[in-house]
C-alpha positions as MATLAB code, in Angstrom:
seq = 'XXXXXXXXXXXXXXXXXXXXXXXXXXXXXXXXXXXXXXXXXXXXXXXXXXXXXXXXXXXXXXXXXXXXXXXXXXXXXXXXXXXXXXXXXXXXXXXXXXXXXXXXXXXXXXXXXXXXXXXXXXXXXXXXXXXXXXXXXXXXXXXXXXXXXXXXXXXXXXXXXXXXXXXXXXXXXXXXXXXXXXXXXXXXXXXXXXXXXXXXXXXXXXXXXXXXXXXXXXXXXXXXXXXXXXXXXXXXXXXXXXXXXXXXXXXXXXXXXXXXXXXXXXXXXXXXXXXXXXXXXXXXXXXXXXXXXXXXXXXXXXXXXXXXXXXXXXXXXXXXXXXXXXXXXXXXXXXXXXXXXXXXXXXXXXXXXXXXXXXXXXXXXXXXXXXXXXXXXXXXXXXXX';
ca = [
      17.740   63.469    7.518;
      14.601   61.878    9.544;
      12.987   61.482    6.345;
      16.182   59.225    5.386;
      16.364   57.179    8.314;
      12.431   56.376    8.125;
      13.001   55.432    4.197;
      15.879   53.120    5.050;
      13.755   51.404    8.080;
      10.812   50.914    5.449;
      13.418   49.438    2.969;
      14.666   46.967    5.613;
      11.602   46.084    6.866;
      10.170   45.309    3.372;
      13.185   43.133    2.532;
      12.831   41.452    5.595;
       8.987   40.579    4.912;
       9.869   39.455    1.263;
      12.834   37.458    2.782;
       9.982   35.836    5.070;
       7.377   35.208    2.545;
      10.062   33.652    0.187;
      11.053   31.126    3.047;
       7.519   29.958    3.763;
       6.868   29.364    0.283;
      10.209   27.792   -0.572;
       9.429   25.607    2.266;
       5.883   24.892    1.305;
       7.426   23.666   -2.165;
      10.154   21.573   -0.685;
       7.770   19.849    1.687;
       5.200   19.048   -1.100;
       8.425   17.683   -3.377;
       9.625   15.656   -0.413;
       5.839   14.183    0.218;
       5.550   13.425   -3.578;
       8.783   11.641   -3.602;
       7.975    9.771   -0.341;
       4.698    8.617   -1.472;
       6.090    7.267   -4.564;
       9.003    5.436   -2.853;
       6.347    4.186   -0.378;
       4.478    2.770   -3.256;
       7.424    0.988   -4.575;
       8.505    0.020   -1.411;
       5.207   -1.578   -0.494;
       5.224   -3.610   -3.687;
       8.798   -4.910   -2.615;
       7.564   -6.066    0.704;
       4.545   -7.809   -0.489;
       4.969  -11.559    0.308;
       4.800  -14.089   -2.530;
       1.363  -15.393   -1.694;
       0.341  -11.798   -1.439;
       1.714  -10.886   -5.144;
       0.007  -14.206   -6.441;
      -3.347  -12.822   -5.010;
      -2.752   -9.412   -6.335;
      -1.677  -11.269   -9.911;
      -5.074  -12.877   -9.605;
      -7.331   -9.935   -8.978;
      -5.636   -7.817  -11.853;
      -5.975  -10.274  -14.460;
      -9.311  -11.426  -13.293;
     -10.238   -7.424  -13.759;
      -8.870   -7.823  -17.376;
     -10.871  -10.600  -18.056;
     -14.031   -9.016  -16.862;
     -13.256   -5.896  -18.959;
     -12.935   -3.788  -15.849;
      -9.363   -3.012  -17.239;
      -7.704   -2.564  -20.575;
      -4.979   -4.790  -21.322;
      -2.484   -1.740  -21.277;
      -3.840   -0.944  -17.775;
      -3.707   -4.309  -16.475;
       0.116   -4.858  -17.579;
       0.878   -1.197  -15.798;
      -0.568   -2.907  -12.744;
       1.247   -6.089  -12.830;
       4.431   -4.122  -13.281;
       3.556   -2.072  -10.020;
       2.870   -5.306   -7.891;
       5.414   -7.909   -9.165;
       8.681   -7.229   -7.287;
      11.459   -6.913   -9.852;
      14.993   -7.661   -9.512;
      17.635   -4.534   -9.908;
      19.058   -4.288  -13.410;
      16.998   -7.229  -15.182;
      16.081   -7.524  -17.481;
      18.325   -4.949  -19.934;
      18.169   -7.039  -22.951;
      16.273   -9.273  -25.183;
      15.803  -12.766  -23.777;
      15.949  -15.917  -25.859;
      13.455  -18.813  -25.735;
      14.335  -22.155  -26.985;
      11.974  -24.392  -28.201;
      13.493  -27.944  -28.597;
      10.804  -28.873  -31.063;
       9.602  -27.696  -34.792;
       7.330  -25.014  -35.321;
       3.405  -25.582  -35.401;
       3.708  -28.088  -32.746;
       2.260  -28.079  -29.212;
       5.570  -26.511  -27.623;
       5.800  -24.168  -30.091;
       2.325  -22.927  -29.727;
       2.537  -22.864  -26.044;
       5.856  -20.694  -25.988;
       4.349  -18.265  -28.494;
       1.304  -17.727  -26.568;
       2.972  -17.746  -23.260;
       5.384  -15.107  -24.143;
       3.059  -12.582  -25.939;
       2.234  -11.048  -22.721;
       5.106  -11.927  -20.530;
       7.200   -9.776  -22.576;
       5.051   -6.687  -22.294;
       5.598   -7.035  -18.570;
       9.209   -7.773  -18.692;
       9.726   -4.471  -21.027;
      11.939   -6.223  -23.042;
      11.307   -8.818  -26.216;
      11.478  -12.446  -25.832;
      12.750  -14.136  -29.052;
      11.762  -17.825  -29.657;
      14.332  -19.860  -31.223;
      13.118  -23.161  -32.599;
      16.146  -26.205  -32.164;
      14.459  -29.483  -32.808;
      16.183  -32.681  -32.425;
      17.003  -35.579  -30.202;
      13.665  -35.631  -28.149;
      14.353  -32.078  -27.062;
      17.980  -32.968  -25.994;
      19.302  -30.710  -28.805;
      17.582  -27.698  -27.280;
      18.597  -28.547  -23.784;
      22.320  -29.127  -24.429;
      22.526  -25.742  -26.132;
      20.646  -24.066  -23.006;
      23.075  -25.666  -20.654;
      25.976  -24.136  -22.729;
      24.594  -20.582  -22.123;
      25.253  -18.367  -18.771;
      22.443  -18.770  -15.943;
      21.728  -15.046  -16.221;
      17.987  -15.187  -16.730;
      18.458  -14.372  -20.802;
      18.041  -18.069  -21.861;
      15.090  -20.022  -21.137;
      13.878  -23.467  -22.401;
      10.295  -24.658  -22.876;
      10.268  -27.772  -21.123;
       8.279  -30.803  -21.732;
       7.689  -34.136  -20.043;
      10.202  -35.965  -22.531;
      13.154  -34.449  -20.410;
      12.357  -36.901  -17.773;
      11.850  -39.943  -19.649;
      15.345  -39.202  -21.414;
      16.878  -38.611  -17.889;
      15.208  -41.938  -16.615;
      16.573  -43.792  -19.949;
      20.237  -42.026  -18.888;
      21.015  -42.095  -22.276;
      22.173  -38.284  -22.270;
      25.446  -36.601  -20.887;
      23.363  -34.401  -18.691;
      20.756  -34.296  -16.057;
      17.315  -31.983  -16.636;
      16.466  -32.365  -12.941;
      19.670  -31.549  -11.968;
      21.297  -29.032  -14.522;
      18.242  -26.821  -14.748;
      16.330  -24.410  -12.626;
      12.365  -24.762  -12.624;
      10.780  -21.388  -13.319;
       7.081  -22.640  -13.941;
       5.002  -25.397  -15.343;
       1.826  -24.427  -17.041;
       0.432  -27.470  -18.828;
      -0.983  -30.777  -17.902;
      -1.870  -33.845  -20.161;
      -4.717  -33.584  -22.366;
      -4.614  -36.816  -24.342;
      -7.453  -38.636  -25.097;
      -7.601  -42.162  -26.442;
      -9.653  -42.087  -29.796;
     -11.133  -44.550  -32.093;
     -12.650  -44.041  -35.730;
     -16.810  -43.241  -35.335;
     -17.413  -46.983  -37.025;
     -15.031  -48.652  -34.758;
     -16.453  -52.150  -33.415;
     -14.996  -50.814  -29.866;
     -17.842  -49.198  -28.420;
     -16.158  -49.010  -25.033;
     -12.427  -49.392  -23.606;
     -13.804  -52.626  -21.899;
     -14.450  -54.074  -25.644;
     -10.653  -53.433  -26.401;
      -9.749  -55.046  -22.918;
     -11.776  -58.184  -23.929;
     -10.546  -58.319  -27.581;
      -6.956  -58.241  -25.989;
      -7.716  -60.792  -23.433;
      -8.926  -63.228  -26.361;
      -6.298  -62.553  -28.697;
      -3.263  -61.035  -27.408;
      -1.523  -58.448  -29.369;
      -3.943  -58.189  -31.661;
      -5.142  -54.197  -30.946;
      -2.896  -51.227  -32.021;
      -2.556  -48.417  -30.538;
      -0.480  -45.160  -32.114;
       1.339  -42.370  -29.905;
       3.332  -39.327  -30.078;
       6.758  -40.572  -28.632;
       8.727  -42.375  -26.198;
       6.683  -41.208  -23.166;
       3.380  -42.496  -24.783;
       4.956  -45.683  -25.335;
       6.078  -45.995  -21.555;
       2.301  -44.910  -20.670;
       1.082  -47.413  -22.762;
       3.517  -50.040  -21.250;
       2.470  -48.920  -17.951;
      -1.211  -49.572  -19.241;
      -0.832  -53.043  -20.440;
       1.164  -53.658  -17.247;
      -1.964  -52.859  -14.991;
      -4.515  -54.367  -17.381;
      -2.748  -57.513  -18.228;
      -2.947  -56.636  -21.857;
      -0.456  -56.477  -24.874;
      -1.789  -53.459  -27.110;
       0.896  -52.988  -29.443;
       2.464  -49.486  -29.820;
       2.980  -47.745  -33.178;
       5.660  -45.029  -32.652;
       4.959  -41.725  -34.407;
       6.630  -38.386  -34.499;
       4.089  -36.113  -36.387;
       0.239  -35.774  -35.197;
      -0.517  -35.517  -39.026;
       0.678  -38.884  -39.506;
      -0.859  -40.278  -36.429;
      -4.267  -39.075  -37.372;
      -3.846  -40.265  -41.063;
      -2.767  -43.843  -39.378;
      -6.212  -43.977  -37.488;
      -8.455  -42.652  -40.484;
      -6.901  -44.943  -42.881;
      -7.426  -47.889  -40.707;
      -3.915  -48.867  -40.025;
      -3.990  -48.842  -36.395;
      -7.092  -49.246  -33.928;
      -6.497  -46.591  -31.305;
      -5.051  -43.104  -31.551;
      -3.525  -41.324  -28.397;
      -3.500  -37.570  -29.182;
      -4.349  -34.400  -27.590;
      -8.118  -33.105  -27.421;
      -7.155  -29.732  -29.132;
      -5.320  -31.216  -31.948;
      -8.180  -33.356  -33.182;
     -11.366  -32.007  -31.670;
     -12.688  -30.705  -35.072;
     -12.606  -34.414  -36.361;
     -14.478  -35.477  -33.410;
     -17.053  -32.609  -34.209;
     -17.475  -33.724  -37.777;
     -17.998  -37.222  -36.498;
     -14.856  -38.979  -37.980;
     -13.657  -40.062  -34.609;
     -14.968  -40.419  -31.044;
     -13.247  -40.517  -27.611;
     -13.053  -44.371  -26.133;
     -10.878  -43.535  -22.803;
     -10.683  -40.185  -21.024;
      -7.589  -39.132  -18.784;
     -10.000  -37.982  -15.716;
     -13.292  -37.327  -14.557;
     -13.004  -33.445  -15.846;
     -12.981  -34.365  -19.256;
     -16.681  -35.009  -19.266;
     -16.944  -31.436  -19.764;
     -15.603  -31.613  -23.433;
     -17.745  -34.361  -24.361;
     -21.307  -33.768  -22.490;
     -23.164  -36.320  -25.220;
     -20.909  -38.862  -24.798;
     -20.863  -41.807  -22.641;
     -17.022  -42.684  -22.081;
     -14.829  -44.368  -19.773;
     -11.991  -42.741  -17.735;
      -8.757  -44.370  -16.768;
     -10.125  -44.620  -13.132;
     -13.290  -46.543  -14.247;
     -11.020  -49.360  -15.770;
      -8.960  -49.347  -12.831;
      -6.068  -48.089  -13.767;
      -3.843  -45.426  -12.523;
      -1.688  -43.832  -15.449;
       1.458  -42.111  -13.629;
       3.411  -41.039  -16.893;
       1.703  -37.594  -17.613;
       2.796  -35.230  -20.756;
       3.427  -31.378  -19.561;
       5.093  -28.051  -20.195;
       6.833  -25.691  -18.544;
       9.692  -23.072  -18.625;
      13.245  -23.758  -17.326;
      16.833  -22.255  -17.326;
      20.487  -23.156  -16.933;
      20.976  -24.102  -13.190;
      22.510  -21.148  -10.872;
      19.744  -18.427  -11.840;
      19.748  -15.908   -9.071;
      16.498  -16.803   -6.788;
      15.156  -13.227   -7.382;
      15.251  -13.469  -10.943;
      13.983  -17.058  -10.812;
      10.751  -15.899   -8.749;
      10.511  -12.985  -10.924;
      10.165  -14.817  -14.114;
       7.564  -17.601  -12.188;
       5.628  -14.707  -11.235;
       5.544  -12.956  -14.863;
       4.804  -15.906  -16.424;
       2.150  -17.095  -14.104;
       0.447  -13.195  -14.927;
       0.680  -13.933  -18.507;
      -0.911  -17.406  -18.356;
      -3.947  -15.366  -16.486;
      -4.555  -12.940  -19.583;
      -6.745  -13.354  -22.148;
      -4.516  -14.350  -25.225;
      -2.927  -17.196  -23.298;
      -5.925  -17.917  -21.446;
      -8.196  -18.540  -24.435;
      -5.653  -20.677  -26.019;
      -5.521  -22.642  -23.002;
      -9.193  -23.048  -22.722;
      -9.848  -23.516  -26.436;
      -7.227  -26.518  -26.220;
      -8.615  -27.970  -23.022;
      -5.741  -27.605  -20.777;
      -8.143  -26.165  -18.216;
      -9.584  -29.521  -17.695;
      -6.365  -30.793  -16.261;
      -3.861  -29.703  -13.389;
      -1.113  -28.119  -15.138;
       0.140  -25.017  -13.110;
       2.953  -25.877  -10.611;
       5.158  -23.233   -8.888;
       9.054  -23.567   -9.092;
       9.503  -25.471   -6.049;
       6.344  -27.971   -6.789;
       7.445  -28.181  -10.398;
      11.020  -29.400   -9.556;
       9.753  -31.455   -6.876;
       7.162  -33.424   -9.284;
       9.879  -33.745  -12.220;
      12.146  -35.574  -10.084;
       9.603  -37.919   -8.648;
       8.468  -38.458  -12.295;
      12.086  -39.607  -13.150;
      11.908  -42.200  -10.259;
       8.700  -43.564  -11.408;
       9.254  -43.550  -14.958;
      12.604  -45.563  -13.863;
      10.624  -48.025  -12.012;
       8.487  -48.742  -14.792;
      11.010  -48.899  -17.631;
      12.754  -51.724  -15.215;
       9.335  -53.538  -14.783;
       8.646  -53.605  -18.264;
      12.143  -54.515  -19.449;
      13.096  -51.362  -21.225;
      16.018  -50.963  -18.974;
      18.025  -53.697  -16.875;
];
């Protein structure tokens, strides 16, 4: 009997000890799990709590590390995903990027380079869709017919502010779209044939003073025509504009001796310069001397001209975009512009020599101001009443 009681007491003590040990082990496991989960939540919360300035600083730090070779592209993409606050539930499907110009042109190249790494950060594909026509208005009209949900983007160019200033469209680019980011500024240079009698732009001005309307210049569209009108107005010259829509046609016109001056993006004709077929005669700013270290070329400032009409490229969306989505897209495309694939293209085409980047707010303010300025130029030069 005594042995039975002793056995029972031993069994109870053993069971009690086992329960205590199990409880301690379970508590440790639970606390560890809660701790790990808390650390993950804290990391995510920390990213969401970053100010916009801190997000940009982190993007710059990470992309600098990628460009320096300290991070692989894949590692950089993952770090960028972690520091860029992401709206809940966006994106969930492919995004359409409307290019309002043909394949192979400047806007097409810009779009295809900027979306390459942007879609890796987004985690969904960005589908480029070329919709040329109407100086960008065919594509814009389509975009404005789509929901403002972040799944339709528009590759904008300076032509849109010119079109708005002309008041020939049923919609307003600056009022009917949301501005996400501007990445590129003007890289157009004034070129002449290598054997041109004009050695400096002062020679062009002198020829015009002696025989007004004797000098011809070919450019790319309505914005180039307005830019030349502004130039003529300030210089008191009458240089004749020869309109053209194709870069190849413009270059052939200069090389064939049909025009005196070509106004063209540097990247598009730099090989002709290196081959000795053309040379720059007027630069848009002092920074462009970097591209032509062996040339003594005047800048627009040297001849006392202030050209306010520029050529730029950016990204817009239908009006009404959720502010969180707009800021997210800005940060994604900003990050993509700093990664090697876009950055190399940007520098190879000399976009780094001009002030191109603007955040959403500054981009919108700049576009609206340009509409006012261009409208004034159009009235002064007689394009509109």
